[in-house]
DRENPA-3360 file (N, C-alpha, C; in nm, 2 decimals, always signed):
BEGIN
1 = MKFVIVVS = -5.11/+13.90/-3.86/-5.17/+13.87/-3.74/-5.27/+13.75/-3.75 ~ -5.35/+13.75/-3.85/-5.44/+13.64/-3.87/-5.37/+13.51/-3.89 ~ -5.26/+13.52/-3.96/-5.18/+13.40/-3.98/-5.13/+13.34/-3.85 ~ -5.09/+13.42/-3.76/-5.04/+13.37/-3.63/-5.16/+13.30/-3.55 ~ -5.28/+13.36/-3.56/-5.39/+13.31/-3.49/-5.43/+13.17/-3.55 ~ -5.43/+13.16/-3.68/-5.46/+13.04/-3.75/-5.36/+12.93/-3.72 ~ -5.23/+12.96/-3.72/-5.13/+12.87/-3.69/-5.14/+12.82/-3.55 ~ -5.17/+12.91/-3.46/-5.18/+12.88/-3.31/-5.30/+12.78/-3.29;
9 = AALASVAA = -5.41/+12.81/-3.36/-5.53/+12.73/-3.35/-5.50/+12.59/-3.41 ~ -5.43/+12.58/-3.52/-5.40/+12.45/-3.58/-5.30/+12.37/-3.49 ~ -5.20/+12.44/-3.43/-5.11/+12.36/-3.34/-5.19/+12.31/-3.21 ~ -5.28/+12.39/-3.16/-5.36/+12.35/-3.04/-5.44/+12.23/-3.08 ~ -5.50/+12.23/-3.19/-5.59/+12.11/-3.23/-5.50/+11.99/-3.25 ~ -5.38/+12.00/-3.31/-5.29/+11.89/-3.32/-5.25/+11.83/-3.19 ~ -5.22/+11.92/-3.09/-5.18/+11.88/-2.96/-5.29/+11.80/-2.89 ~ -5.41/+11.85/-2.90/-5.53/+11.79/-2.84/-5.55/+11.65/-2.91;
17 = ASKEMLER = -5.54/+11.64/-3.04/-5.55/+11.52/-3.11/-5.45/+11.42/-3.07 ~ -5.32/+11.46/-3.05/-5.21/+11.38/-3.01/-5.24/+11.32/-2.88 ~ -5.29/+11.40/-2.78/-5.31/+11.35/-2.65/-5.42/+11.24/-2.66 ~ -5.53/+11.27/-2.73/-5.64/+11.17/-2.75/-5.59/+11.04/-2.81 ~ -5.50/+11.05/-2.91/-5.45/+10.93/-2.97/-5.36/+10.85/-2.88 ~ -5.29/+10.92/-2.79/-5.21/+10.85/-2.69/-5.30/+10.77/-2.59 ~ -5.41/+10.83/-2.56/-5.51/+10.77/-2.47/-5.56/+10.64/-2.53 ~ -5.58/+10.64/-2.66/-5.63/+10.53/-2.73/-5.52/+10.44/-2.79;
25 = AKCGPLEF = -5.40/+10.46/-2.74/-5.28/+10.39/-2.80/-5.30/+10.24/-2.78 ~ -5.26/+10.17/-2.89/-5.26/+10.02/-2.88/-5.16/+9.97/-2.78 ~ -5.19/+9.85/-2.74/-5.10/+9.79/-2.64/-5.07/+9.65/-2.68 ~ -4.99/+9.58/-2.60/-4.94/+9.45/-2.64/-4.99/+9.35/-2.53 ~ -4.97/+9.22/-2.56/-5.02/+9.11/-2.47/-4.95/+9.13/-2.33 ~ -5.03/+9.10/-2.23/-4.99/+9.10/-2.09/-4.93/+9.24/-2.04 ~ -4.99/+9.34/-2.10/-4.95/+9.48/-2.06/-5.06/+9.53/-1.96 ~ -5.01/+9.60/-1.86/-5.10/+9.67/-1.76/-5.06/+9.81/-1.75;
33 = RCESSTRH = -5.15/+9.89/-1.71/-5.12/+10.03/-1.67/-5.22/+10.08/-1.56 ~ -5.17/+10.18/-1.48/-5.25/+10.23/-1.37/-5.30/+10.37/-1.41 ~ -5.42/+10.40/-1.36/-5.47/+10.54/-1.37/-5.48/+10.59/-1.23 ~ -5.39/+10.68/-1.20/-5.38/+10.73/-1.06/-5.50/+10.81/-1.01 ~ -5.57/+10.88/-1.10/-5.68/+10.97/-1.06/-5.80/+10.89/-1.02 ~ -5.82/+10.77/-1.08/-5.94/+10.69/-1.05/-5.91/+10.56/-0.97 ~ -5.78/+10.53/-0.95/-5.74/+10.41/-0.89/-5.77/+10.29/-0.97 ~ -5.80/+10.30/-1.10/-5.83/+10.19/-1.18/-5.70/+10.13/-1.24;
41 = WYMCSEYN = -5.70/+10.00/-1.27/-5.59/+9.95/-1.35/-5.65/+9.89/-1.48 ~ -5.57/+9.89/-1.58/-5.62/+9.85/-1.71/-5.53/+9.74/-1.76 ~ -5.59/+9.65/-1.84/-5.51/+9.55/-1.91/-5.54/+9.55/-2.06 ~ -5.44/+9.50/-2.13/-5.46/+9.50/-2.27/-5.54/+9.38/-2.32 ~ -5.64/+9.41/-2.40/-5.73/+9.30/-2.45/-5.67/+9.22/-2.56 ~ -5.74/+9.12/-2.60/-5.69/+9.04/-2.72/-5.70/+9.12/-2.85 ~ -5.77/+9.24/-2.84/-5.79/+9.33/-2.96/-5.69/+9.44/-2.95 ~ -5.59/+9.43/-2.86/-5.49/+9.53/-2.84/-5.55/+9.67/-2.80;
49 = EWLIAGRC = -5.65/+9.67/-2.71/-5.71/+9.79/-2.66/-5.71/+9.78/-2.51 ~ -5.70/+9.90/-2.45/-5.70/+9.90/-2.30/-5.84/+9.88/-2.25 ~ -5.86/+9.80/-2.15/-5.98/+9.77/-2.08/-5.96/+9.78/-1.93 ~ -6.06/+9.84/-1.86/-6.06/+9.85/-1.71/-6.06/+9.71/-1.66 ~ -5.96/+9.67/-1.58/-5.96/+9.54/-1.52/-5.98/+9.53/-1.37 ~ -5.97/+9.65/-1.30/-6.00/+9.65/-1.16/-5.98/+9.79/-1.10 ~ -6.01/+9.80/-0.97/-6.00/+9.92/-0.91/-5.95/+9.90/-0.76 ~ -5.86/+9.98/-0.72/-5.80/+9.97/-0.59/-5.90/+10.03/-0.49;
57 = PLGTSCRI = -5.91/+9.98/-0.37/-6.00/+10.03/-0.26/-5.95/+10.17/-0.22 ~ -6.05/+10.24/-0.15/-6.02/+10.38/-0.10/-5.89/+10.37/-0.01 ~ -5.81/+10.47/-0.01/-5.69/+10.48/+0.07/-5.57/+10.41/+0.01 ~ -5.59/+10.36/-0.11/-5.48/+10.29/-0.18/-5.46/+10.35/-0.32 ~ -5.35/+10.32/-0.38/-5.33/+10.36/-0.52/-5.27/+10.25/-0.60 ~ -5.29/+10.25/-0.73/-5.24/+10.14/-0.82/-5.10/+10.17/-0.85 ~ -5.02/+10.06/-0.85/-4.88/+10.06/-0.89/-4.85/+9.94/-0.98 ~ -4.75/+9.95/-1.06/-4.71/+9.84/-1.15/-4.58/+9.78/-1.09;
65 = DKQSGFPY = -4.58/+9.65/-1.06/-4.46/+9.59/-1.01/-4.35/+9.59/-1.12 ~ -4.24/+9.64/-1.08/-4.13/+9.65/-1.18/-4.08/+9.52/-1.23 ~ -4.08/+9.41/-1.15/-4.03/+9.28/-1.20/-4.13/+9.21/-1.28 ~ -4.25/+9.20/-1.23/-4.36/+9.12/-1.29/-4.44/+9.19/-1.40 ~ -4.45/+9.32/-1.38/-4.53/+9.41/-1.47/-4.68/+9.40/-1.44 ~ -4.71/+9.34/-1.32/-4.85/+9.33/-1.28/-4.89/+9.44/-1.19 ~ -5.02/+9.48/-1.19/-5.06/+9.59/-1.10/-5.09/+9.53/-0.96 ~ -5.08/+9.62/-0.86/-5.11/+9.59/-0.73/-5.16/+9.72/-0.66;
73 = CRPMHKAV = -5.23/+9.71/-0.55/-5.28/+9.83/-0.47/-5.19/+9.85/-0.35 ~ -5.15/+9.97/-0.33/-5.05/+10.00/-0.22/-5.12/+10.11/-0.14 ~ -5.11/+10.10/-0.01/-5.16/+10.21/+0.08/-5.10/+10.34/+0.05 ~ -5.18/+10.45/+0.04/-5.13/+10.58/+0.00/-5.04/+10.64/+0.11 ~ -5.06/+10.61/+0.23/-4.98/+10.67/+0.34/-4.84/+10.61/+0.35 ~ -4.82/+10.49/+0.30/-4.69/+10.43/+0.31/-4.59/+10.48/+0.21 ~ -4.50/+10.56/+0.25/-4.40/+10.62/+0.16/-4.26/+10.59/+0.19 ~ -4.24/+10.47/+0.25/-4.10/+10.43/+0.29/-4.06/+10.31/+0.20;
81 = EDGQDEI = -3.94/+10.29/+0.18/-3.88/+10.18/+0.10/-3.87/+10.06/+0.20 ~ -3.87/+9.94/+0.14/-3.85/+9.82/+0.22/-3.72/+9.83/+0.29 ~ -3.72/+9.79/+0.42/-3.60/+9.79/+0.50/-3.58/+9.92/+0.58 ~ -3.67/+10.02/+0.56/-3.67/+10.15/+0.63/-3.78/+10.15/+0.74 ~ -3.76/+10.22/+0.84/-3.86/+10.23/+0.95/-3.97/+10.33/+0.91 ~ -4.09/+10.29/+0.94/-4.20/+10.38/+0.91/-4.21/+10.49/+1.02 ~ -4.25/+10.61/+0.98/-4.26/+10.72/+1.08/-4.40/+10.73/+1.13;
% end
């Protein structure tokens, strides 16, 4: 029983460390990412680390353009595709 508890605790600490390492993951030049919970967008620095580069205003959320790879702010209430009528 003690073995199961020790193994479970070890696996939990590895999972937590893996998540933390992903957050600190290195990045490449001209890479951007969005943080949906805070509306921030990040860009990769010359040291290959994520830095906060901007924040979308209230009522908007950050998205990454699929073609250019650059971040933009989009109204949260707009949930229609181009060419479709808004409700």
